[in-house]
N, C-alpha and C positions, 0 to 999 in steps of 0.2 A: 336526872338532869337538874340536880339541885343547883341553884344559883343562876340558872339560865332563864328563869321565868320572866324577868323584866326585859330580856333581850330577844326572846323568841316570840314571833308572832304566831298565833294559833290559826292555822289555815282551815278553812271549811273543808269538809270531806270532798266536795265537788272539785275543788282546786287540787287537793292531794291526789285524787284519782286521775285528774288530767295530767299531773306531773308524772305519775306512774305510767301513763300511756305513751309518753314520749320515748323514742328509741335511744336518745342520747343518755349517757350516764351523768346524772345531775346531782350536785350537792350544794347546799347553802352553808356558807361559813360566816362566822362573825369577824369582827375587826382584828381579833387576836389569832385567827386561823382555825378556831374550833369548828368542827363539823356539827351543825345543828339540825340538818335535815338532808335526807337522800331519797332518791326515787328507787323504784324496784329495779331498773336496769343497772343502777350503780351497785346495789346490793348483790345482784346476781353475778355481775362481773367480778366483784370482790371475792365472793365465795368460790367462783370458778377458778380464780387465779391465786388466791391466798389461803384457801381452805377455811374450815369452820374454826372459830367464828369470824375470821378476817377482821380482828379488832383494829388493825392499823388504819383502816379507812372507813370504819363505822362511825355512827353518831357518837360524839364525845371525843373522838381522836382529833389531834391537831394536824391539819393538812400541811402546815409549814414543815412539821417534822417528817411527814410522809415524803415531801420533795427533798428535804435536807439530807435524808439518809443516803440515797444513791448518788448524791451530787459530787462525790469525791472520786478522783481518778482521771484517766485520760481516755476512757472509752467513749463511744458515741452516746451510749445511754447516760453516762455521767454528764456529758456536755448538755444533753437535752434536759436533764434534771436541774442543772444549774440555771439554764435559760428559763425553765418553768418557775423556779424559785424566785428569780429576780423579777419576773413578770408578776407573780402573785404578790410579792411585797409591794411593788409599785402601785398596784390597784388598791390594796388594803391601806396603804399610806396616803392615798389620795393623789399620788403623782400621775396616775393614769386612770382613765375611766374604763379602759378596755384593753385586753391583751389576748392574742391568739397565736398559736404555733402548731405546726405539724410535727409528729415524732413517730419513730418506729417502736413497736411493742410486740415482738414476736412471741408466739406460743411455741411449745416444743414441736409442733407439727406443721406450722405454717407461718409465713410472713404476714405481719399485720401493721397497719398504720392508723393513727388516730389524729384528730384535730382537737386541741384543748382550747377552750374559750372561757375567759374570765371576765365578768362584767360587774362593775361596782353597783351595789344596791342603791346607794345614795352617795354621790361623790363628795358633797359638802359635809354631810354628817358622818361619813365614813363608818357606817354601821356594819359593813361586811360585803360579801360578794357571792355571786352565783358561779359555780365552776361546772363546766360540762365537758365531757369527752365523747366524741362521735367517731364511730368506726368508719374509716374511709378506705379500707383495704381494697375494695372492689375498684374504686376510682383510681387508686395509686397503681394497682396492677394494670389497669387499662392504660394509664399514663406511661408506665414503664414499657408496656408492649408497644405503644405508639412511638416512644422514644427509640426503642430498639429497631422498629420498622423504619423510622426516619434515618437512623444511623446507617442501616443497610442500604436504603435508597441513596443516601448521600455518598456512600462509598461507591455504589454502582454509578451514580451520576458523575462523580468527580473523576473516576478512573476508567470509565468505559472507553473502549477503542473507537466507538462511533460517537458522533455528536449528539448531544441531548440538550433540549432547551424547553423552557416554559414560555408560552406566548400568550399575551393578554387577548381578551375577546376582540379588541380593536386592532390586533396585529402587532402591537409593540412587543419587542423582546424583553422578557422579564428576568430571565436567568439562563446562562449558557455554560456548559462545561468546557474544560480545556481542549478536548478533542474538536469540538465545534469551532472554537476560536482558531485552532490550527487550520481547519478546513477552509474557513473563510478569510484567514490571514488578517484578523482584526483583534484589537484589544477589547476587553470586556466593556470598558467605558464607551468605546466607539459603537460597538454592537448594540448595547442597551439604550443608546440614544436614538435608535432607528426602528423602523418597522420592517416586517418581512418583505413588504413590497419594495422598500427602499433598496434592498440588496438582491432582489430577484431580477433576472435578465428581462428586458422589456418585452421580449417575444413570449415569455411565459407568465407575465403578470395577470393577463385575463384568465388563463386557466387556473392559476392559483386562487384568484378571487372567487371563481366559481366553486372550487373545492371548499374553501372556507365557508361560503354561503350555504352549501349543502349541509355542513356540520352544524352551523348556527341554527338552521331551520329545523333540525331534527331528522332530516332525511337519512342520515347515517351518523354513526358515532366514531368512525375511523375511515381513513382513506390514505392512498399512497400517490405521491406526485414525483415525477422525474422532471427536474428543472435545473437551470444553471443559476448559481449564486455568484454575485459579484464580489470579488476579493478586494481586500484593502489596497493591493498593489495595482489595481486596474484590470487585472485578468478576471477570468471566471473559472468555476469548477462545476462539473456535472455532479449532481447528487440525486439520491433517492430519499425523499422526505416522507416518513410515515407519520401522519397526524392522527391524534385521538383527542377527544374533548372531555374535560371534567365539568360536569354540570352542577349548577346551583340547585337548591330545593325546588325552585320554580321551573326547573328544566331548561333555564337559559344557560349559556356557556359561561362558566366561571373562568376557565383558562384552557389553553390547548397545550398538549404535550407533544413535542416533535422529536423524532429520532432521525438523524441525518447521516447518511453514509456516502462517502466519496466514491463515485463510480466512474471517475475520469478514465482510469485504465481500461475499464470495460467498454466505455464509449469509443476510446481510441481503437480498441481491438475490433469493435463492430464496424467502425468506419474503415479500418484497414481491410476487413473482410469484404465490405461492400465495394471498396476500391479494387480489390483483387478480383471480385466477380465481374465488375465492369471491364477490368483489364483483360480478363480471360475471354470475355465475350468479344471485346474489341480485337484482341490479338487473334482469336479464333477466326473471325471474319477476314482479317487481313491475311492470315495464313491460307485460308481457302482461296482468297483472291490470288495470292502468289502461286499456289499450286495450280490453279486454273491457267495462269499465264505460262508457267513452266510446261504444263501439259500441252497447251496450245502450240507453243513455240517448239517444243521438243518433238512433237509427233507430226510435224510438217516436213516437207521436203521429200526427196527421192532416195534417201539412204535406206540400207537394208533394215528390216524390222528388228533384228537382234541389236544392231548398233543404236537404233532409236530407243529400244527398251532399256539398254544399258545406260544411255545418257539420261533418260528420264528418271530411272530408279536411283542413279547416283546423285542427281540433284535433289531428289526427295529425301534421300538419306542424309545429305548434308544439311538440308533444312531442318530435318528432324533432330539431328545432333545439336544444332544451334538452339532449337526450341527447348531441348532437354536442359541445356545449360541455363537458359533464361528461367525455366521453371524451377531449377534448383536454387536460383538466386531470388526467387519470389518476384520475377519480372521487374527487378530493379536494375537490370543491365547485366553485362557479361564482360569478362576481361578479354581484351584483344588477344593476348598471348594464348589464352586458353582456347579461344575459337580457332586460331591458327594451328595450335598444337594438336587439337583433336583431329584435324584433317591431315596433318603431316606426321602423326605419330608412327605410322607403319614404316616410315623411311629412316627412323632412328637418327643417328648423329649426322647423316648426310644432309639433313635439313636443319639449318641453324637459325634460331630466332633471337633477335636482340632489340630491345627498346624499353622505354619506361612503361610503368603500369598505367594502362588506359582502360577506363570503364566505358564500354560502348552502350549507347541507348539500345532499346529493344529493336527498333527498326534498323539501326546501323549494324547490330549484331547479325540480324538475318541477312543483310546485304553482304557483310564481310564473310559470312559462312558460305554463301554462294560464290563469292569471288575466290576464296581459298580453294573451294572444290574445283572450280573451272581451271584455275592455274595448276593445281596439283594433278588433276586428271591429264591435262595437256603435258605437264612435265613428265609424268609416268609413261605416257604413250610415245611422245615425240621428243621430249626435251631432256634436260640433264638427269632426271631421275630414271630415265630409261637405260642409261649406261651405268656400268658398275663403278666407274670413277667419277660420275657426275655429282656435283654439289649444288646445294641451294642455300642462299642466304636471304633472309627476310629481315629487313631493318625498318625501324620507324623511330621518329623523334618528334619532339614538340619544339616548334620554332616561333619566334616573334614574342611580343610583350603581351601583357594582360589586355584583354579587349580585342586583340587581333591575332591571337595565337592560332597556329595551324598545325595539323598533323601531316608530317612528311612521311609517306609510305613508299617503300621500294621492295620489289621482288626481283632478285637477280640470280640467274642460273649460269652455271659454268661446268665445263668438262663433259658436256653431252655432245650429241651429233650436231653438225652445223644447223643453225636455225634459219628457217625460211618462212616467209609470210604465207598464210594459207591461200589457196586459189580462190576460195569463197569464204564469206563470213557467215558463221552460224549464230545460234542463240547464245553460245558461250561468249563470243565476242561482244554481243549486245549487252550481256551482263557486265562484262569488264569495262566497257566504254560508256555506253549510253545509260544503263541503270545506275552504275556507280557514279557517273557524272551528275545525273539528276538527283540522286539521293544525297550526295555529299557536296553538291554545289562546287564542282571542280571540273577540270579537264584532264582525265587520265591519259597517259601516254604509254603506247606499247612499241618497244623497239626490238625488231627481229634481227638482232646483231648476230653475226656468224658465231661468236663465242658463246652465245646463249641469250635466251629471252630476258628482256628487262621490262618490267611493268612498274610504273610509279605515278603518284599523284600527290598534290598538296591540297588539303581540304580544310575549311574552317573547323576548328576543334569543336565549336558549339554545335555543328551539324552531326558530329560523330559521337561525342560523349564528354568525358572529363578525364584529366590527368590526375592520377593519385600520386601524392608525394611519397617517395620511398624512404621511410624512416629507418633508422638502424634496427629497430625492433622488427619491422616488416621484412627487412632484408635477411634477417636471421631465422625467420620462420621456415619450418620444413614441412609439417603435415598440412595437407590440403584443407582439411576441415578447420584447423586452427587458422590458416590463411583466410578462409572464407569468413570466419568469425571476426577476425581483425578488420577485414575490408568492410564488412557491414558496419562495424563499430565506427570506422573512419568516415564512412559516408553519412552517418547520422550525427556526427559531431558538428555543433554549430560553428558558423564562421568566426564568432567571437570567442571560441574556446569552450562554449557550453557543452557539458557532457551529455551523451545520449540518454534519453529517458528509457526506463525499463519497459514502459508500455509501448514504446515505438519500435522496439527490437523484434525481429521475427525469430522466435525461438524454435519454430517447428523443425528446422533442419538439425538442431543440436540436442533438443531435449531428450529424444529417444535413445541417444547414445550412452547415457549414464555418465557422461564425461564432465558435466557441469556441476560446479559447487557455488552456491549462493551465500553471500555473507552480508549482513547489515552492519553499517558503521554508525555507532551511536555517539553520544556525547563523550568528550575526552578520548576520542579514537577507540572506543570500546568495540570489539569485534564479536558479533554473534552469528554463528553459522546456522543458516536456515535449512539448507539442504547440502549434504556432502555427496559428491558424485560416486555412484556405486561402482563405476567402471574401474576405478583405481584398485579398490579392494578385490574385485573379481579377477583382475589380471594378476595381482599379487598372490591371490589364493589364501589370504590371511588378513585378520583385522590389523589396522594401523595403530602405531603408538608413536609418541613424539620423538623417541630416541632413534628411530630407524632412518630418518631422512638426513642425508648429507649433501654437500654441494652448496648450491645457491640458497637453499632454504634452511641453513643451519640454525636460524633463530626460530624456526617453527612456523606453522601455518598462520597463526595469529599475526605475527610480526610481518610476514610476507604480504598478507592482505592489508594490514595497516599501512605499510610502506606505499603500496599502490594507491590507496585512498589519499594519502598525504600528497603524493606527486600529481594525482589527478591525470595520470598517463598510464597506458598499458605497460606491463612488465613481462619479460619473457625469460625463461630459464629451462634448463634440463635438470630433472631431479633423479638422483640415483639412490635406489633402495638396496641396501646390503644387509641380508639377514644372517650373514656368516656361513652360508652354505656353498660359497664359491660361485654363485650364479646371480650376481647383482643385476637388477633391472633398471632401465632408464625410461623416464616419461618426459615428454615435452609438455610444458605448461605455459599458458598465457593467462595473465590476470588483467581484467579490464574494468575501469571505474564507470559507474553510472550515477545519475542523479534522478531520484524518484519523480520530482516535479519540475525538472529543468533547472539549470544553473551550473556553476563551476565548482561546487562543493560536492564531493562524492558522498552519497548516502548508502551505496551498495557497491560491492566488488564481486564480479562474477569470474570464476576461474574455469578454464577448460583444459583438461589434462588427458593426453593421448599416449598410449603405450608406444614407445619408440622402438623397442626390441633390441637396442644396443646394450652392450655390457658396460659401456663407459660413456660419459657425456662427450659429444663431438667437440673438437677444438683442441 
């Protein structure tokens, strides 16, 4: 170390041992960059990485040259070397008193990171600097692990299908993902300016406050709440909110983590089930009351027991048939034509029915079922249907304007034996005149004309049910199941044209048939098939491909469902499948648009396809 005597301070042994005890790699350099002193950690690292004698970083070497060597090129290590060289020069030249940087320095077997720290010995005299390198690999590995964990959480948070949010200990919304914003129908700015109480339905606020207090007090670390959240559009949405708390070191709540799931459809289904159970209970009681009345009136009088039994059983069977129709329709009513058709079906073309589509209320359907039974029984025994040439025409129509519309109903027989009024009035006459008059708020008339019986009345439509508009689509439907699907869709459509909600539709009658295909309509009219009806493939006996469909669906399933969504109206067509085997098959298909949350924009299209059995489309 010749020539360094006047520049190197002689450290006492105590100080030198203290320097050697430090874990950092430390070197003292003079103002020209020469290394004048190193500690044991510096030497050991140099030997481990540069071999013996590692002169490049030993006492007497110039540290500026050490940094200058690898500072060329475009690699990360070259960039780090240039940054270190500039920092070292700045400290030695007195431009800076201190410089620090983190840099990677991998070994052949592991990733390593260090922090370099350069401090001037005397900034004014510029006599040199102390350089230290500290291994921070453990810290960096932890930081990288934390960063990766945060990235995973961020991806889950941002793209989760359920709502996720962070809530401050005082209830303020701190952060919310896109799914939660969709659920509550609010912008991030709007939501983050509020508390959870602000958007909780007033009836659930006390329960929510109690749950939050349980978490704050340490009574639990997690809980689940079912509550309604107020949407930005003024409505509300039922949710299940799972709350957990993140605690500070003193065990107080740092913040809450909430996972919010929209359960509106489940709630609607539960309410529908409760309504159905109440309806079944109510209708069951009414049915028993009707049966008691029928039994009481049918089993009185001095007629032979066989006649009494036949009359009683006939009325019970008519009531049971009507009840079956109502059950099939989920007790939402029954079609007048179907109620009459069930009773008159044995007479075939001799009984002609004509009139608009009328949906009867449950009570009106039961009454009409009994009316049809009494009239049909009388016609078969004594009237037109007892003669081979006898005919029956049943007509009904809607008369009057909105607010005062009436159902005009007429039963007219012809071609039978001369009609005579009965010598005495039985329970059948009571049903036709008194029961019908009371139920329908009308005055029924029975005309025992010689040409045949005529029975008619005009009743307020509101006491009977509702008239369904017969659209071209409805007029062209053939299959009964498809007709039932369309009718329920029509009943659920809002008066302003709002599409039926998926959750409000009763799928129980159709789901087991395998005839339903569900498609979600995404942005830019993208069609995603959620479930494709198995019935189509089962009837065809082979898998489907796009090229086998001809007829109205020439553009393929995607385009057919897309067209229906754009129109926001049901579409109907017959599909012909021809596999070149000489036996083409025809299916009748109806597509109907739905909106998941209500509105006039289709979010889903549901198709129902039934094997028609024909070899060519009708028409």
